[in-house]
TORPA-772900 format. One record per residue (C-alpha): x, y, z. Coordinates in steps of 0.25 Angstrom, whole numbers, plus 5000, padded with zeros to 4 digits. Layout:
BEGIN
XYZ
...
! end
This chain:
BEGIN
539644324707
541044354702
540644324686
539344404687
538544304683
537044294689
536944174701
535744124707
535544184721
535744064729
536944014722
538444004729
539244004719
539244074704
538843984693
539644044683
541044094692
540843984703
541244094712
540544104726
539444204727
539344294739
538144364745
538544494740
538444424725
537144384727
536444524731
535144534723
535544674719
536844634712
536344594697
536644474691
537544564681
538744634685
538544784683
539744784673
539444644667
539444674653
540544734646
540844804659
539744914658
539545024667
538045024671
538145124681
537145224680
536245134673
536045064660
534945054650
534444914645
533344844638
532944744648
531844654654
531444694668
530744594678
530044614690
529644494698
528844474713
528144384722
526644404722
526144424735
527244424742
526744494753
525644414758
526544294756
527544334766
526644424775
526444314787
527844274785
529144324795
530244384786
531044254787
529944174781
529544284770
531044284765
530944124764
529744154756
530044264747
531644234746
531544134736
530844184727
531544304726
532944234724
532144154712
531744284706
533244334708
533844194702
532744184690
533344334685
534844294688
534444164679
534144244667
535244364669
534344464675
534644574684
533944594698
533644734701
532844734714
532444634723
531144664734
530644564743
529744484733
530344514720
531344574709
531644664698
532444614686
533044654674
533444564663
534444634651
535244734662
536244764664
536444654655
535844664641
535144544638
534544524624
533544434630
533044504643
531644484643
531744344640
532644334653
531644404660
530544314656
531444184660
531744244673
530144274677
529744114673
530944074681
530744134693
529244104692
529743964690
530543954701
529744024711
528543924709
529543814714
529743904726
528443934731
527243904723
526544004731
527244114727
527044194714
527944294708
527444384697
528444434686
528444574677
529444584665
529644704655
530644734644
531344854639
532344974643
532644974656
533645064664
534644984674
535445064684
536445014695
536245074709
537345064720
538745054719
540044964717
539744884731
538444874728
537344904716
536044864709
535244894697
533844964695
533044974684
532045084680
531245114668
529745114662
530144944659
530444934674
529144984678
528344904667
529044784672
528544814687
527144824683
527244704676
527644624688
526544684696
525444664685
525944534683
524944404690
525644324700
526544204696
526544264681
527644344674
527144474667
527844534653
527744654644
527644654629
529044724630
529544584637
528744494629
529344554614
530644514618
530244374622
529144344615
529744224606
530144154620
529044174629
527644114631
526644234637
525344284638
524744404636
524044484648
523644594639
523944754641
523844804657
523844944662
525244964670
525345074680
526345174674
526245144660
525145214651
525045094640
524544964642
525544844644
525344714638
525844624646
526144464645
526344344655
527544264653
527144104655
528544044649
529844054640
529643964629
531143924626
532143944637
533643994630
534844014637
535144184636
536344254633
536844384631
537344424616
538744504612
538944564600
540244544589
540344584576
539544494564
539444534551
538044484544
538244434531
537344514520
536344394517
534944394512
534744524505
534944474491
533544514486
533744654492
535044674486
534644634473
533544734474
534244844477
535344814463
534244804455
533644934459
535044994459
535244934444
534045014440
534545154447
535745134438
534845134426
534345244431
533045214439
532945274452
532745174463
532345174478
532245074488
531745054503
532344954512
531544934525
531944844535
531944834550
533144874557
534244774555
533744684542
534844744534
534444874527
535844944529
536644824526
535844784512
536144924508
537544914512
537944794503
536944834492
537944984491
539044894491
538844824480
539444814467
538144884461
538145024466
539745044466
539245144454
538245204462
538245324472
537745304485
537145404496
536845364510
535745424520
534745384531
534145424542
534645424556
534045374568
534145504578
533945604566
532845554560
532045704560
533145764554
532745814541
533445774529
534545704536
534545584526
534545674515
535845764521
536645634525
536345584509
537045714503
538145734513
538345584510
538445624495
539245754497
540145684506
539845804517
539745804532
538845914538
539945974547
540945974535
541546114530
540546194522
541546224511
541946074510
540446054508
540046164499
541346094491
540445954490
539146034486
539746104475
539545974465
538145974467
537646114467
537346104450
536645994453
535746054463
535546184454
535146294463
535546414468
535346354482
536046224478
537146234489
536246264500
535446154495
536446054495
537046094509
535446064513
535645924507
536745904516
535945964529
536846094528
536546214527
537146334518
537046494521
536146544509
535246664511
534346624500
534446474503
533846514518
532746604514
532246494504
530846414509
531246294517
530346214508
530846264496
532346234500
531846094504
531346064490
532646114484
533646044495
532645914490
532645934476
534245954475
534445834484
533745744474
534345824462
535745794468
535445634470
534845634457
536145714451
537045594458
536245494452
536545544438
538045504439
537945374447
536745294452
536445354467
536045254479
535445324490
535345254503
534445324514
534545224525
533545204538
532445294531
531645284544
532545384551
532445494539
531545614539
530445674533
531145764524
532045644521
530945574515
530445684507
531845714500
531945564497
530345584491
530945674481
532145594479
531545454475
530545544468
531645594457
532545464455
531545374447
532545404434
533945414443
535045334446
534845324461
534545214470
533745264484
533845154495
532945194508
533145104521
532245094533
531545024544
530144984543
529645094551
530145184539
528845224531
529345224516
528345304508
529245284495
528645154493
527945144480
528845224470
529045164459
530645184462
530545134476
530744994481
530544954496
530844834501
530844774515
532244724519
531544564527
532344494537
533144414531
532544274527
533044144535
533944094524
534744234525
534844234540
535344074539
536344124528
536944234538
536944144550
537844034541
538644134537
539044194551
538944084560
539243974551
538543834551
538843764564
537943674567
537843734582
537243844576
536043804571
535143824582
535643964585
535444014570
534143964570
533944044582
534644164575
533644144564
532344144572
532744274580
533444364569
532244364561
533144394549
533544514554
535144544550
535344614561
534844514570
535644404565
536944494566
536744534581
536244394585
537344324579
538444434585
537744394599
538044264597
539444284594
539744384605
539044294616
539944184611
538844084609
539344074595
540844054594
541744044582
542044124571
541144184560
540344074550
541043984561
540144004574
539643884582
538743894596
539743914608
539643764616
539043834629
537943884621
536743814613
535643884603
534543854614
535243914624
535244054616
534144164616
534244274604
534244404606
532644454606
533044614604
533944664594
534044774605
534444674615
535544624607
536244774603
535944804617
536744674622
537844704610
538044834615
538144814630
539344714627
540244824620
541244894630
540845014637
541545094627
541145034616
539645024621
539845194625
540245214610
539245134604
538145214614
538945344611
538645314596
537245284597
536945424602
537445484591
536645404581
536745284570
537945354565
539145424574
540245504569
541545474575
541745614579
540645634588
540845504595
542345534598
541645654605
540645594612
541645464618
542545514627
543645424621
544845454611
544845434597
545545314598
544745234607
543445284598
543945214586
544345094593
542945074600
542245114586
543045004579
542544904590
541144944588
541344934572
542044794575
540944734584
539844794572
539144904581
539545014572
540245034559
541045154554
540045234544
541045334537
542345404538
542145524530
541845644533
541845594548
541845454553
540545394557
540045274562
538745204562
538045094572
537944974564
536444944567
535545064572
535044974582
536444964589
536245114589
534845124596
535345014606
536645094610
535945204613
534745144621
535845094629
536245244634
535745304646
534945424643
535745504650
537045454644
536145464630
535945624634
537545634637
537845594623
536745664616
537045794622
538545764618
538345764604
537345874605
538345944610
539345904599
538345924588
538046064592
539446104590
539346174575
537946144575
537346194561
535946224556
535846094550
534446024553
535145874555
536145944564
535346004572
534345894573
535545804579
536045904589
534345924594
534245754594
535545744603
535045864610
533745804613
534145664616
535145714625
534045804632
534645934631
533445984630
533646134629
534546114616
533545984612
532446094612
533446204603
533946094593
532646024590
531846154589
532946194580
533046064571
531446064571
531346214566
532346164554
531646044551
530246124551
530946194541
531446094532
529946024534
530445914540
529245924549
529445784557
530945814561
530245954565
529245894573
530145794580
531145894583
530045984588
529545864598
531045854603
531046004606
529745994614
530245894622
531645964625
530746094629
529946014638
531345994646
531746164647
531146274654
530146344646
530846454643
530346584635
531146534623
530846374625
529346424625
529446504613
530146384605
529146284610
528046384604
528646374591
528846214593
527446184595
526946274583
528046214574
527546084578
525946104577
526346144563
527146014559
526245934564
524946024557
525645984545
525845844547
524245844550
524445814565
523545904571
523245824584
524845844587
524645994588
523946004600
525045964612
525946084604
524546174603
524346144618
525846184622
525746304616
524546364621
525046324635
526246404632
525446524628
524546504639
525746484650
526146624644
524846684641
525446714628
524146744618
525046764607
525346604607
524046574612
523446614600
524446554590
524146424598
522646444595
523046464579
523746334579
522546264587
521746314576
522446244567
522446114574
521046114574
520946154559
521946034557
521045934565
519645984559
519146074570
518846204563
517846244573
519046234583
520146294574
519246414572
518946444587
520646414589
520646524577
519946614584
520546624597
521846624591
521546744583
520746814594
522046794604
522946844592
522246974590
522446994606
523846974605
524147064592
525146964588
525346944573
525646794574
524446774582
523646854574
524046784561
523946634568
522646674573
522146734559
522846604553
521946524561
520746584558
520946574543
521246434544
519946414552
519046494543
519646434530
519246284535
517946324542
517646384528
517346534535
518046584523
517546734526
518046734539
519346674532
519646784522
519346884533
520346834543
521246804532
521546924527
521646974541
522846894542
523446914528
523347074533
523947034547
525146954543
526447024540
526646954526
525946844521
527246754522
527246784537
527046684548
526846664562
527946594570
527046474573
526746444559
527446404546
526446454537
526246594531
524946644537
524846754525
524946664513
524146554520
523146644524
523146704510
522846584504
521546524513
521046674511
520946644497
520346524499
519446584508
519046694496
519046564486
517846504495
517146634496
517146664482
518046784482
519246754472
519646904470
520046914485
521046774481
521546864469
521946974478
522546874487
523646834476
524246964477
524846924489
525546814484
526346884473
527646884479
527646724483
528446624471
527546504470
528746434465
529346434478
528646314486
528346354499
527046364506
526946524502
526746484486
525946364491
524946464497
524946554485
524746454476
523546414482
523046544483
523246554468
522446424464
521346454474
520446534464
520646434451
520346324461
519146404466
518646474455
519146374443
519846474435
520146434421
521646464423
521946314428
523346304423
523946414434
523046364445
523446214441
524946264441
524946334455
524046224462
525146104457
526146194463
525546214476
525146064477
526646034473
527246124485
526346074497
526645934493
528245974491
528146044504
527045964512
526146054514
525145944511
523946014517
523846094505
523945984495
522445954495
522046094494
522946124481
522845994475
521345984475
521346124468
522246084459
521345954455
520146034454
520846134443
521346014436
520145954436
519146074433
520146084421
519745934416
521345874421
520745754428
522145674430
522845794436
521445834444
521345694450
522745684454
522745814462
521445784467
522045654473
523145704477
522445814485
521545704492
522545614495
523345714503
522245764509
521845634514
523245604519
523345724526
521845704533
521245824527
522345904536
522146044537
522046124525
521946024517
520346014522
520246144514
520346054500
519245964503
518246044495
519346044482
519645894484
518145864483
517945954472
519145884464
518545744467
517345794460
517945864448
518445724446
517345654445
517545544456
516345554463
516245454473
517645494478
517245624478
516145594486
516845504496
518045614496
516845734498
516145664509
517545654516
517845794515
516345844520
516745764532
518045824535
517445964532
516345944541
517245884552
518145994550
517046114550
517646144535
516346224529
516946284518
517446164512
516146084516
515346174508
516146144496
516246004499
514645994500
514546044485
515545964480
514945824489
513645864482
514245884468
514845754469
513445694472
512745774460
513945724449
514145584454
513545484444
512845404455
511345404450
510745404464
511045554472
510445604485
510145744479
509645774493
510945764500
511545824488
510645954491
510945944506
512345954501
512446074493
511346144503
512546124514
513646174503
512946294499
512546334514
513846324519
514546404506
513446504510
513746524523
515346534520
515146624507
515746514500
515246574487
515946474477
515546364484
514146424485
514146434469
514746274468
513546234478
512446304469
513146234457
512946104464
511646134468
511246174454
511746034448
510845964459
509646044457
509646014442
509945864444
508645864454
507745944445
507646094451
508246164439
507746304444
508546294457
509746224449
509746344439
509646444450
510946384459
511646374447
511546524443
511946534458
513246464456
513546544443
513246684449
514346634460
515346584451
515146704441
515346794452
516646734457
517146724442
517346554444
517246534430
517346394431
516246364440
515446454431
515746364419
515246234427
514046304430
513646334417
514146204412
513146154423
512046244418
512246164404
512046044409
510746094416
510246144402
510546014395
510045924407
508846014406
! end
């Protein structure tokens, strides 16, 4: 076996090299491939490969040989085992173990095989057939599974063997154990790789020991078409740009419109390898774009949670700066853009657009939401300004990896380019949800696989028209399915394997090959895995080191990770460029390379052992730590490498640090991901006091984030973890604060009874601790509970107590992000409004005198809300002021994603418009409020808008819609225990029935609604609502002929309205009285 090729067990001479075989050569512990057979790879210590594992044994072997002596038993079983081994060797598999009655084999490791699953199937069928010929009484069962395996070498230079471990191996063993005698059982993992080549029958899903999910299983019957199988090597091929004329024409047409001052945008969706980047590359390098400014940014897979990274890259590209460049030089480059921004904070804003921070006390003291607004507006303004000088093409690649904040920036950008010479181009994979579809300036296209005609043209251009290629071209067409990357990789493989010989456009099929002997790769992953394996050790090591860094890798970082000199590294990089694995992306301000395809980077990364990945990630982390600033994208990168390198202490620190910054930037999804990483990291650390303190902070932060998303069920694990900490430490303060959050959780899911219970418990514990934050948290929980329940007297009582307790209105405890004083003042004023105590609300206005309502933040939102409570509830004549204030409040909420308040303010605004006969604007506001309320599933405080939403529909006169929505609202109020809202809603429901043009009315049902409404309103002392109920009841009594009762009820309503100075409602009552007189 000097040549290293596999031989059948009984052979005396090698069929490949002719050398005589010794006993040592034929040891079953030696695999069919030498350990250094591929590119002299050193597998010592182990390798990871995507492969197929096969288990086979003789069923009932003990019973078969129990009456035989050892020699006779050997005569029965040894020939069977030999046939099993030969079947594995025949298809280039590797024997891992042999036992008295069975074997374990692997296909695709240590040598990569793109068709490892099919080889395993062929081997299994082969051994079944051969054993039937030997002994019809013997049946074997075979189990096969495919996936990632870990293969290690055991032994020394004199003798070694392989071992394999992992879930894939365990499941293959279970497949063999559960197979019926004489059958071959596959998993869906294997079938997926061979489904076009085999015949199977489904055995259904079975429960397998050690696996929680049911496993789909199949019985292998036959292989449909036998082919000789081969390994694929990689040589450079450059695929012609063919088959994209339609897309190029569309891009050119849109650019022509852009040059006429009509802003346009296009989203290009396609699977990986379909040619998105190539299409854009060709377009940007046409003569049409020569007069354009081209800016490029994009998402990065390893940094997809880093807020605004794609935006930073655009502006770094524009100003030609790097984050580590000298600050003085950066300031010089920033200067020309200061006049465009035209703000006293211009320099800070532009530095922020670069992802950098510039010292400044005034800037640092600004509200984060306001800074975000300034930064976004300035970024858009700069880009719009560029377009006045020359047409601007802004390309954002790989949008599936951009974060939520980047999307928000481009939302604003696209909303402002309609009349500008700007062409926005975004590319993304199908999993990305493109929410810009439908905008008038936006075009979305799917980059479909190439047509068969285009594929044929590419194959002819690359290979030529030799008649020997006819069959192989047909096979390439059937397998590549129009994917240009697949075509390119297949042809490289055929050339490198010498299946094709000759020169470009003059290839022919090698005389030793035929089209029927070739099996094309089933998986692009396997192709790339094989291609990477065939590199030299140094080339492969460089590629894998680069994959740890990411899709883009700067030369300066690579040379610090590779233990070779500059000349040798340059040489290796040039080789990888020549072989088409990477390309030089830029040379200024620093040399940076990139993988040609993201798949190459992913496959190279997956081939590294976990221990090796850890070492490299940690090396990168230490390098990036040097000179680390407070820029969030830099901290995010360090956190990423610390986490993947499993330096749990630093991962915890950096993930928490980056998450806090992301939270303040309102990049909540990024913050949530980073906090989750921090929790994983903490699980590996000793629970010291500082760690526990940080964990408490993180769990509370995550509770706030998921509350913002309306994902209340996700609060529970965090609350349980916090309560466990509190119990372990007997920390009454923490227990009180956790119970306050349980209150918010139960309010969120609509269980107000349980919420109140937790609020009372929280407050009771807090009072005993005498801790300010705990007391405020407990009081705030009670305020929320009583507000939701409609217990307004208790609300104002505890609310006033909180306002008097808090040091300042803007103060908030460490576990919250909302100022309790301002929030409570708003809620208390709502309570006073429902009680009819409008004088108390007037007094509250003085508390807000110092707040600048023109500064968009949570303070101004709450102040604006308080200032408009009286105009809405009383129906004051000063509609203009109220409309302006409510419009501003709703705008702030929409801008800063405070969506839970939008239904309240927008519905109030709609009602005021409608009361003042502005039907068009009123309908817009009511529709917006209902749309958002439904989108967030009446989340949390949006439930407090149920009454005003239904009143708005009633004022619109859309009776059927109003009836349907009000019925739904009453059901929500009932389920959540919102008694105050229910009293309001029952009155509105009765009014809808009374005012509806339907001739047949359910008078008893209307009366029951009003009876229940008045009963609830009186129980809760809701004086204005008692007036509304009496007014509606007066209308009912008049219609059914109870005139005396009608007058009595109308007088009661008018008396209440006059006492509360509710002029609008007094007027409505007088108008109704006049109607009654006319009808009489």
